C-alpha positions, 0 to 999 in steps of 0.5 A: 500500500502506498503512502497517501494523504487521501483515498484514490477515489472521492468517497460518499459523504457521511450523510449518505451512510446515515441515509442508507442505514435509516433506509436499510432492511430491518435485518441490516438495521439490527446488524448495524446496531450490533456492530456499533454496540460491539465497537463501543464495548470491545477492548482495543477498539479506538473510542471513536470507531463506533462512528462507522459512518466516518469509515472511508471503506464504508463510504466507498461502498456507499457510492453504490448503495445496492453493493453496500447493502449486499456487502453487509447482507453477505456478511450477516448471512455468512458470519451470523447465520447458518450451520457453522457455529458463530464462534468458529466463524469469528475465529476465521474472521480474526485469522483473515483480518490478522493476515490483512495487517499490510493494509494498516487496518487496525479495527477488524482484528480487535472487533472480531476478537470481541465478537468471538468472545461474545459468541462463546470463544475463549481468550486462548482461542482468540489469541491462537487465531490472531497468530494462526499460522504459527499456533494453529495446532493448538486449536481443536481439530474441527476449528483448525480445519474450518479456519485453514480451509477458509483461509486457503479458499480466500487467499489461495483458491487455485491451491484448494484440492478435492482433499481439502473439501472432503476434510471439511465435509467429514466434519459433518458439514453440508455443501451449504456450510462450505459456501458459508465458510468461504464467504466468511473468509472472502468478506475479510479478504475483499475488504482488505483488497478494497482498502488497498486498491483505493488506499482506504482505512476502515 
């Protein structure tokens, strides 16, 4: 990422985020409310982070309202609903966010760490996810396999093999759950890509 004083694109004003949030479907209004609550109460998150309407990344997405809504609906249905337990998906999001450190995003990792604890993960699991490549052997096998698969699918998709897919299937997960895992990882990956392309910070 190059050092710049401003994003490479003209992002939407904060008033557009306010408007989109007011007009969002009820499920997203609740999701936004939970995000703001989490940002206000999770240790390690900057005090002003709850003002998500100021975030350049979200203001970039707001240039295309349908994409803005689709982005958060995908996040909600991937990370907060489905077959895979939410704590494991938050550990995956932590590992992906930590891998994105090059884009200087200091918000996502602590946010997902707090969300993981809220969803039932313990502090040890959170610490392992933050240093996943070095400490992954310390996670319970089921969580390790899911996080490994999600990261590989998002960051090395051409390297995914039939064996990788089967390793997740034998955990008793359906094909829909496989999509759920990959989508959760891709949200973090795509957010990082957006930040780097347009020199944004969340």
